[in-house]
N, C-alpha and C positions, 0 to 999 in steps of 0.2 A: 771890821767886816770879815766874815768867815770866808775861807778859801773854798771855792766851788769847783765842781767837775767841769773840766774844759772840753769834754767831748760834746759833740752835737749830733742831732738827728735831722736828716734832710727832709724838708717838708714843703708843700705848696698849700696855700689857702685860696679857695674859690668861694666868693661871697657876693650875694646881692646886697651890698653894703647899705644902700639907701632905702631898702624896703621897709624896715621897721626901726626899732631902737635897740636891738640886741646884737646885731652883727658888729656894731662898733666896739662893744665891750670885748667880744671874742677876738677881733682883729688886734686891738690894743694889747690884750693879754698875750697873744702870740708874739707881737713885736717886742714886748718887754721881757720875753723869756729867753735867757742866754743859751739854753741847750737846743733851741730850735734854729737850724740853719734854713732860713726862709728863702727858698730859691725864687719865689715870686708870689704875688697876690694877684688873683684874677678877678676883676669886677665882672659880674654877670647880670643878665636881665632878671626881672621879677614879674614877667608878664606885661600886659598893656592895660590893665584895669585902671591904674592910677597915672600911668605915663607911657607915651609912645617911644620914649628914649630911656628906658629904665636902666640899660647897661651903662650908658653914658652918665646917668644920674649916680649910679653906683661908683663909677670912676671918680666923679667930682667929690662925692662924700669921702672916698678913700683919700684923695689928695688933701681934703680939709683936715682929716685926722692926722696926716703927716705934718701939715703946717702947724697945727695946734700942739702936737706932742714933740716935734723935733726928731722923731724916729721914722724910719721908712724901710721899704724893701722894694725890689723891682716890681713893676706893674706890666702885665700883659693883658690887653682887653680880651674878654671872653665873648660868648655869643650874644648878639643883640636880641635874639628871639629863640623860641623853642625849636626842636627838630620838626621838620615838615612831616617825617614819618620815621619808622624804626630802621629804614634803610638809607636815609639821607642825612649826612652830617652837616653841621654848620661850622665851616672852617673859620678859624680865628687865631690870632697870636697866642691866646691862652691855651687852646687845644694843641697847638704846635709846641708850646712850652712843656705841656704834660708829656707829649710823645718824646721830646728830647731828653727830659729828665728821667723818664721811665726806662729809656734804652741805655742809659749810662751803666757801665759795668765797673766803674772805678770809684763809686761813691757810696756803696752800701744801700740799704733799703730806702725806699721812697714812700712817704705817707702823704696823702692828699686829703685835706678836709674840705668837704662841700657843705656850705652853710645855706645853700639855696637849692635850685634845681640841679640835676645831674647833666645838664646839656653839654658842658665842655668835656666831661669824662666820656660820655657816650660818643661825642664827635671824635675824640681822640681814638677811641676803640674802633670806630667805623673807618677812620683814616688809616689806622695802624693796628690791625687785630693782634699782632704779635705781642703788644705790650701787656695783654692779659696774662701772659706767661712769665712776666718779669717779677722781680721782688718789690711789687707795688701794692700798697693797701689803700683802699678807698674808705674813708670815714664819712658817712652821710647822716646829716641831721634831717630826718624826714620820714614820711610814711605813717599810716594809721597804726593804732594799736593792733596787736595780733590777738587771736582767740576771741573770747567773749567779753573783753574789756569794753566798756562803754566809752564813747568819745563825744565830748561836748565842745564844739568849736566849729570852725569852717570846714566844709566838706566839699570835695576831697581835701585831705590835709594839704596845707598851702604849698610847701616845697614840692610835693608830688604833683599837684594839679597844674603847676606852672610848666611842667614838661613830663607827662606820663610816658610818652614813647622813650625818652632818654633813660628813665628808670628801668624800663624793660630791656633796653640794650645793655645796660651795665649789669643788671642781675642775670642776664642770659650769657654773659661773656665768660664767666668762670673766674674773673678776677677776685682777689680777696676783698671782702666787704665787712666793715663793722657798721651796723645801723643803729641809730638812736631814734626810736619811733616817738610819736607825739606824746604819748602818755608818760614817757620818761623825761623828755626835754622840758615839758611843762613844769616839772618839779624844781627847776632852777629858778626860783622866784626871788625878786628883790623888792623891798618896800621903799617908799619915799623917805621915811625916817632914816633908814639905813643908807640910802643914797646921800642924804644930807650930811650924815656923820662920817661915812667911809669913802665917798667918791668925790663929792663936790669940793672938799678942801684940797684936792690933789692937782693944783695948778689949773691952767687954762683947759687942758684936756679933761680933767676931772669935772670941772664946772659944766663943760659942754656935754659930756656923757650924761650927767645927772639930769640936766634940763631937757635933753632930748627925750628921755623916757617920759617925763611929765607932759611935754608938748605932744608927743605921739599919742599918748593915752587920751589927752584932752580932745584931740582932733578925731581919733578913730575908734575909741572904745565905746561900746554901746551903753555903758552905765558908769557912774562914778566909781573910781577905784583908787587904791593907794599902792599898787604894786604892778609889776610886769615880769614875765618870765624872760630870763636871759638864756633862751633856749638853744642858742648856737654855741654856748660856752663849753658844753660837754665834749665837743670835737677837739677843742684845744686841750682840755684835760687828758683826753685819750692820747694825744700826741706827746704830752709831757710825761705821762705815766700810764703806760698800757695796762697796768694792773689796778687802776683806780675804779674799776667798774665790775659788776657781775654780768657775765655773758651767758647766753644759751645758743646752741646751734639750731638754726631754722632750716627746715627743708626748702628746696628751691621754690620760689614763687614768681609770679608775674602780676602786673596790676591791670585791672580792667579800666575801661574808659570812664567808669564811675568812681574810680579810686579805691576799689576793693582789692584785696589780695586773693589770689586763687592759686592752687598748686600748679607747679610747672614740672615737666618731666626731666628737663635738663637745666643747667646753669649753676650759679654759685649757691652754696649753702651759707648764707651770711651769719656772722656772729651778731646776735641782737643783744643790745644792752638792756638789761632789766632794771639796773640800779647803778647810779654813779655816786661817787663820794662828793656830795655837794658842799659839805663843810670845808674840805680841803680846797676844792676848786675855787670857791668864793674867797676864802681867806688868802689864797695864793694870789689871786687877782688884786684884791685890796692892797696887799703888802707891796706888790710890784708897782702899782699906781702911786702909792705913798713914797716908796723909795725913789721912784723916778722924779717926783715933784721935789723931794728934799735935795736931790743931787743936781737939780737945775737942768 
């Protein structure tokens, strides 16, 4: 076994784990990555279209991943629903964890990956506006394509539509943001044959991850398919290697009630990911799942 770097990067993962079949891959990739000091994983809501208890569903799914894999990190429940408005936070243990970790001055930079709505980050900022000036970076999987790129899919984009006010709070706060919009995260695609070869053989957790993709597609996809996007995984890649993507600086924006971007006079100028190293991302995840299974 090669000797690896023992340094770590302090991170939090905020995830609507039970929403689809991609959060599970991203969460496991993070848990199996030794350079990530995961201070906590925050299960969060994914709206109420499929469940009135979606945050608790996410927590249950997260605990199932822990049970099947034998690896874990602290859990702090996130918001059970979206912000009532851009002025009203939804207080939760997850939001309080974000505030506590952001305010630490003894542990270096903090990176928080949001694989669903930005409810918990917005709540933390409304409860503690000072954390916008800390060495904290928000990585968000969400938002529609910019410019004239066409978007074929649910509208507004799913992670955005589950809490548009929270996105506006975060983007207006001035905190550092790295955004992976829908046209980019859709490119992290995995096929059934690849699942069968590279994921299913990796112990109980591998078999579960692979079958979950097929089961979700069978129940929810509008037409027969042999693949699904692991759209949340770029957030983990960016935490592992901040140089694994091509970025461009976006002028400040806010989001309309219909999910469109419009210019904003103030706020953050997010770094928008235009392309991510999908080959490295996927191979790193496959290798870590295989190593974990072989080591028992």
